[in-house]
Steps between C-alpha positions, in 0.01 A plus 500: 500500500869494595749421221815334629792447265752236598844472341644150520356154447697311764454449875448857619299629206261208476453489875406868496254451216338197659460675836343806342250292304427287809416803713313693232361300209403828332859628493649537152841333521744501206820300525789592270725197439831534319484148353229246417532298820311654794508331840762238419711348777857604435597310816381180333721530192784276629251215546388535141859434401530198731193360325297489822263774373354457153382646274629854542143627513474329840710783643202736472350577840189595303428490128426806293134398504504453878630853549252661264221304668566706814407810303843649447614610153841386375718696254760242400831562317467862610776705658431793732733782390398802703286622790337844495443538871321836474264393221465146634585350163713203406681478167537151358641339187392168349720243325439670162629829634161668522463742790190556708401697809309339784335724756474384860357602835758294691817336375681193638851436370643147527783507250715264706872455452746432219794257486827646623820472298712566812764675292580185298624599154322331212165445671376824347565385142483119503158339505308179432620476139854491639413249770491751790179500701318651793182369663256778579201471269309256284691639201824402669351158569412439136844613383678263741264214414573549130873490570472184708281312251653638180872501577524227768775662710714260699655752738370809679645768722272662755627835627355537848398255769197665655153356504431497124856400417475194726161403362627528145808290585259223595297560184802477271635195683162330459546538123844340506693823461835538677461809719773733624379747762701816574438691820665828600468443875669242726201264482190437292172652618642810665176554698610212728794481737791301348445218751165423338577614148776242493235228531333640191828503312561136593156411362589668170830319480331167585302553181812571294463881488846661489490781754761776513469761770706817561475544122433846362383502138619795294397416144325257269612465138407286204797298372564221254479257792159626608446753776790596723457652843793705631531525876743530790526245780719560803651791309596291199341520154299194396279410205213255456349401166159348428229467236256715696524776761220593739547822701300522822683768696206687651250762394461877505173686548334613178431858602552706184131572450434618855832683532420695183163589651670646808490215750768481770754218497631336815679180599644318198360781279154358556201735515411627846147413611323526831324210673189573290711463182467869413792645300454862603380580149126583502281201424799277426566179692783250445573147616725201446865463399533863395435650841658502843386244757423571863692238695368450854854483639698718260259770391512614137702270276495345153391138517328375182288194580193358329311463826561867583393609153167320537433665836603847388295474180190399696546801729551737206187372327291548814634849570451607138129463581536724804583231754739523794688168475859500623798279426593333828861437392723214400750292694675371187379140509646292215533134409658302216511136398837378370475142379401308818584780741293794627658823626300775668556818694303783662591814686859612555840341515771618738658759272166647395375514858817668626483761223140571602606572859414170667736296716473167319614151585456203267495140620487197274346163587363186337161346576313209346188574300305237699555246777803291421338170594251547214669398171636763266599774744725762338706778657427871444792737549377825655669826590317740734589866533376685806565834668715448812378832645129424486468131418299586190500253212674663202531225242523135409668292227418138426628228267337158485429218261192516280209370705610642836250786476783752514292756309213479748734518794656821377145634480467445876808716556363759256177516698695541823708781346187674373357488853827622656542193721804435717708189432369350824138554399533263204494217757156624609349438157249216490636305202363172372658166585478140392808273478499461117491878450663671797607494862350628826750781465500571128831558319400867490495508880803278548703756303381800701564310823857438380537873453369566849740248655800647320395850592462404866846339500650810343348722768617261771851511364503879496369514858768265628 
């Protein structure tokens, strides 16, 4: 009987354990979980704070009992502290400080990522008791919930305007808190071109969120007035003060355990794995936010996404049983809801594509989500990036109102990217149509046709 040890109780680790038990019900699978909350949806936390998801237990993909019913064994509140690769032993420590050694035949590591401090002074010493928060675990969730219910803050500063930062701006606003959002870059949501990110910013401002871009935060300190954030904007020092500070400035791969065991680090200091999720260490696999991602257009990169972690974990669990599953690669598909707006992207933008050696061109257009004569039609703003040398589709960005099926439309582009289709070939796709839901040429196709027209005009102009 094979004994598989899995480190990590989130997306990658649980996916690996479930796959192993699914394929071999006789496999002995032990999952080491650092806290008491295995298989909780961290992505759902903002919606707990809006009040749309309740109680907090609803965030569990599966309950403790559900997981154990599959036949896996859970070691909760247990931290993995060392890997003996030669002896195939794992050293762990429980919440009382007691150490134990777990032998394994195969090991899957899904330790994920940790919140980044991005060089901001004070974030390393100020915490929930001081009113400074991060959102990365159920423990963080409980600490923030206690602050919100116990101290009733009236003002909050969110450092960062990425996906989680935007979702939490909506959550705080839903609770009547005045939100100030600080973003280092020229626009919110830096994964979108400014032309579309500006629509997201306008949606925030329409809901009374104070947005400041081109603002680099240097420090957070506790003062008699509350919490003061020190920053520079347009080269000038500025300060903002609030009752609560939430820092969402990215993550860094949690690789200490594997690095100490001798694993190689690559992009973003994430652990290098092959397409079978092997680390290069004998009998050790790794998956999720702590490892590199194979991007179908970029090659090896660091791109922590929940969807990717689930896929990689499933592959690691299968291969730990001797399988030959392979990770087919990501195209970086992402989507976020910001109040009544949905923003999505997949593939590459111009600057990323150029850096990767493509000859990109990006064309923006606007298409209705369904036939205009049917009531309620809404525009979707779309930017298509294609390779002018080959005509290959390289990426797409979309922003539309909630209800325009923007998320599903970006999935069409993601599928086209996965298949390596040309921009022109998107028009060949047999997409559904009825006037209340779409058009004979769907918005997806209208946008790629706009790219083709602009590209043809550019070539004509060069020829003349």
